[in-house]
N, C-alpha and C positions, 0 to 999 in steps of 0.2 A: 503190520498193515492188515486190515480186515477189508477184503474186497466186497464192494457193495453192488456191483453190476457185472455182467459177463465181460470177459476180456474183449478188447477191440483192437484191430490192426488197421492201419491206413495204407492204401496203395495209390500212388500218383498215377493218373492215366492220361493218355492223349485223346482217345476216342471214347468218351463217357458212354454214349449210346451202345456202341459195340461191346464194351466191357460189361456194361449192365446186362445186356442180352446174354453174354457168355456166362457170367456168374449165376444168373437166374435160370437160364434154360439148361445149362450143363450141370451145375453144382447144386441146384435146388435152392438157391438163396432167394429171399424175398425182400423187396425194397420196403423199408420201414419208415424212412423219412428222408427229406432232402432240404438243403439250405444253401443259400448264396452267402458265403462268408465275405464280408467287406474287406477292402484293402487295409484299412486301419487295424482291424482285429487280426487279420492274417499276418500282418507285419509284426504286431505285438507278440503273436504266438510263434513267430519265426517259421511259418509254414510256407507262405508264398508272398511275394512283394506286392502283387496286384489283386489280391483276393482269389477266391476259388469257389467252385461248386463242390459241395460235400454230399454224397449219397450214402446213407447207412443201409447196409444189407444184413439181414439176419440169416445165418446159416441154418441148415436143418437141425444142428445141435445147439442152437441158441447163441452162439458167438456172433460178434459183429465184425463185418468187413466194411471199412469206409473207403469208397472210391472217391478220390480227390482230383478234380480237373481244374488246373490253373488256366488263365487266359493264354499263356505261352506253353507250348508242349514241353513236358519234362524231358530231361536227357534220357535216352534209352538205357535200360538196365543191361549191363554186359555181364552175363554169367559165364564163368569159366567152364572148362570141361568137367571139372569136379567141384561140386557145391561147397565142400568144406575147405577149399583152398583160397577163399576170399572172405573178407570181413562182412559184417552186416547180417541181417536176417536172411536165412537161406531159402526157406520155403514154408508153405502152409500145408498141413496134412488134413485130408478128409478121409474118414473111415466110411466105407460103403459096403453094400451087399450086392452090387452089380458093377464091378470094376470094368468088365469088358464093354458093357453098354455105355458106361460113363466115359471111358476113354474114347470109344468110337464117336460119341457125341462131341467130345472136346476136339478131336481131330477134324471132324466135319466143320467145326466153327473156327478152325485156324490154329489149334494147338499143335505143338511139335513134341513128339515123344523124345525124351532124353535118355531113358534107361533102356536096358536090354529087354526086348519084347518077350523073351523066354520066361521072365519073372512073373508073367501073368498067365502062365499055363494053368488051366482049370484043374489039373491033377495035383497041383501044389497045395499044401494046407494053408499057406500064407501067400497071397498074391499081392504084388505091389508094383507101382511104377511112378516115375517122375515125368512130368511134362511141363513145357513152357506154355503159358496162356498166350493169346494173340499179341500181347505187348511184352512178352519175355519174362513175366513173373513165374516162379516155379511152384508147381502144385504136386504134392504127393498123394496118390490114392492107395489105400490099403483095404484089402478084403481078406478076412479070416474065414477059411472054408469050413 
């Protein structure tokens, strides 16, 4: 395979406006386009039975996150205590230069820290944390000091 565009990932969401605000204001994403995907196409794609709204967000690194809101709320994501103990995609990683500020902004918007707060000690050469976004999707922040 020869990749022709940046990698994209899709995240089903319940509250599109809140999640759009979270990913843009906290993680620096920018909305690049939006489309209403009709039921016939969404059924053919096996994405949603009744259509959905798809919003493409470009990350600061150029990757694409697609927020997908179907008419009926998706089933909540249930992450176990340990991310590697369940199947499926575990988390998205963002490398940043301001982990403390980013985590504080995430928590102010409803994110929940999942990892040990001591891992973000400014004296550590590598700081990292995992948090759940307001709808339970897991995000890893990494800052190399």
